[in-house]
C-alpha positions as CSV (number, residue, x, y, z in Angstrom):
1,M,20.4,-12.0,16.2
2,F,20.6,-11.6,12.4
3,N,20.8,-15.0,10.8
4,K,20.2,-15.9,7.2
5,Q,16.7,-17.1,7.7
6,S,15.7,-13.9,9.5
7,V,17.1,-11.7,6.9
8,R,15.3,-13.7,4.2
9,V,12.0,-13.3,6.0
10,L,12.6,-9.5,6.3
11,G,13.5,-9.2,2.6
12,R,10.7,-11.5,1.4
13,V,8.0,-9.6,3.3
14,S,9.3,-6.2,2.3
15,I,9.8,-7.0,-1.4
16,V,6.4,-8.7,-1.8
17,M,4.7,-5.6,-0.3
18,L,6.7,-3.4,-2.6
19,F,5.5,-5.3,-5.6
20,V,1.9,-5.0,-4.4
21,G,2.5,-1.3,-4.1
22,V,3.6,-1.1,-7.7
23,G,0.6,-3.1,-8.7
24,V,-1.8,-0.9,-6.8
25,G,-0.2,2.2,-8.2
26,V,-0.2,1.0,-11.8
27,A,-3.8,-0.1,-11.4
28,S,-4.8,3.3,-10.0
29,L,-3.0,5.1,-12.8
30,L,-4.7,2.9,-15.5
31,T,-8.1,3.3,-13.7
32,W,-7.6,7.1,-13.8
33,E,-6.9,7.0,-17.5
34,W,-10.1,5.0,-18.0
35,I,-12.0,7.5,-15.9
36,E,-10.7,10.4,-18.0
37,A,-11.4,8.7,-21.2
38,S,-14.9,7.4,-20.5
39,V,-16.4,9.3,-17.6
40,T,-15.1,12.9,-17.4
41,S,-15.0,13.3,-21.1
42,S,-18.7,12.9,-21.2
43,S,-20.5,16.2,-21.9
44,S,-23.4,15.2,-19.6
45,L,-21.3,15.9,-16.5
46,S,-21.6,19.3,-14.9
47,T,-18.5,21.3,-13.9
48,I,-19.1,20.5,-10.2
49,Q,-19.4,16.8,-10.9
50,T,-16.1,16.9,-12.9
51,R,-14.4,18.7,-10.0
52,V,-15.6,16.2,-7.5
53,I,-14.3,13.3,-9.6
54,N,-11.0,15.0,-10.2
55,G,-10.7,15.9,-6.5
56,Y,-11.7,12.8,-4.7
57,T,-10.6,10.0,-7.0
58,P,-6.9,10.3,-6.1
59,L,-7.9,10.3,-2.4
60,A,-9.9,7.2,-2.9
61,F,-6.9,5.5,-4.6
62,L,-4.8,6.4,-1.5
63,I,-7.3,5.0,0.8
64,I,-7.3,1.8,-1.1
65,A,-3.5,1.6,-1.0
66,S,-3.4,2.3,2.8
67,I,-6.0,-0.3,3.5
68,T,-4.2,-2.8,1.2
69,A,-1.0,-2.8,3.3
70,P,-2.5,-4.3,6.5
71,V,-4.4,-6.9,4.5
72,V,-1.3,-8.0,2.7
73,A,0.7,-7.9,6.0
74,G,-1.9,-10.2,7.5
75,M,-1.7,-12.7,4.7
76,L,2.1,-12.6,4.7
77,G,2.1,-12.9,8.5
78,I,0.2,-16.2,8.3
79,L,2.4,-17.6,5.6
80,E,5.6,-16.6,7.4
81,G,4.1,-17.8,10.7
82,L,3.7,-21.3,9.2
83,R,7.4,-21.4,8.4
84,M,8.7,-19.8,11.6
85,D,11.5,-21.5,13.3
86,G,11.2,-19.6,16.5
87,P,9.4,-16.6,18.2
88,R,12.3,-14.3,17.2
89,T,11.2,-14.6,13.6
90,T,8.1,-12.7,14.5
91,L,10.3,-9.6,15.0
92,F,11.6,-9.9,11.5
93,V,8.1,-10.4,10.1
94,S,7.0,-7.3,12.0
95,L,9.9,-5.3,10.7
96,G,9.3,-6.5,7.2
97,C,5.7,-5.5,7.5
98,L,6.7,-2.0,8.6
99,I,9.2,-1.5,5.8
100,G,7.0,-3.2,3.2
101,A,3.8,-1.2,4.1
102,A,5.7,2.1,4.0
103,L,7.1,1.1,0.6
104,L,3.7,-0.1,-0.6
105,V,1.9,3.1,0.2
106,F,4.7,5.4,-0.8
107,V,5.3,3.7,-4.2
108,A,1.5,3.5,-4.9
109,G,1.3,7.1,-3.9
110,I,3.9,8.1,-6.4
111,F,1.8,6.5,-9.2
112,I,-1.4,8.0,-7.6
113,G,0.3,11.4,-7.7
114,M,0.2,11.2,-11.5
115,T,-3.6,10.9,-11.5
116,G,-5.9,13.9,-11.3
117,P,-6.5,16.7,-13.7
118,E,-3.5,17.6,-15.9
119,G,-1.8,14.4,-14.8
120,G,-0.5,15.2,-11.3
121,D,-2.1,18.3,-9.7
122,S,-2.7,16.2,-6.6
123,P,-3.7,17.7,-3.3
124,I,-1.4,15.2,-1.5
125,G,2.1,16.3,-0.9
126,P,5.2,14.4,0.0
127,T,4.7,15.0,3.8
128,Q,1.2,13.7,3.8
129,L,2.3,10.7,1.7
130,V,5.1,9.8,4.1
131,S,2.8,10.2,7.2
132,L,0.1,8.0,5.6
133,A,2.8,5.4,4.7
134,G,4.0,5.5,8.3
135,L,0.5,5.1,9.8
136,S,-0.3,2.2,7.4
137,G,3.1,0.7,8.4
138,L,2.2,0.8,12.1
139,V,-1.1,-0.9,11.5
140,S,0.6,-3.5,9.3
141,V,3.1,-4.3,12.0
142,L,0.3,-5.1,14.4
143,T,-1.6,-7.2,11.7
144,G,1.5,-9.0,10.5
145,S,2.8,-9.8,14.0
146,L,-0.5,-11.2,15.3
147,T,-1.2,-13.3,12.2
148,A,2.4,-14.6,12.3
149,L,2.0,-15.7,15.9
150,F,-1.4,-17.2,15.0
151,G,0.1,-19.0,12.0
152,A,2.9,-20.4,14.2
153,Q,0.4,-22.2,16.4
């Protein structure tokens, strides 16, 4: 069941999604630094406006990360589907999408956890992050599998 090609597909999909997660996380962190420097430091903002920015921006970053995973899984599914040597490879694309999406959201979430006031007073805890990563992983499995089958046609 595990041949070299299947393991390569699994690794390739998982690692690409991990790298995307690092990119999303670093971009979120740098964006937060920009927001702190240029938006929240402005004296024209009220206390309520500052609290809204501080409270909801990390959540918006997490939404972006969780939506990114199925999109990347879909693109990788098509690319891997074009190379597939059999229907069994779809299983490894799906498994790679599950692992990769969970890694993408979790790694991005670690960086996103460093955003917010005082650099990390995030309302998202480890349990919420793991559950969001799992949900995003399940959707990514569906997306990656269907696009891999479509790409194989």
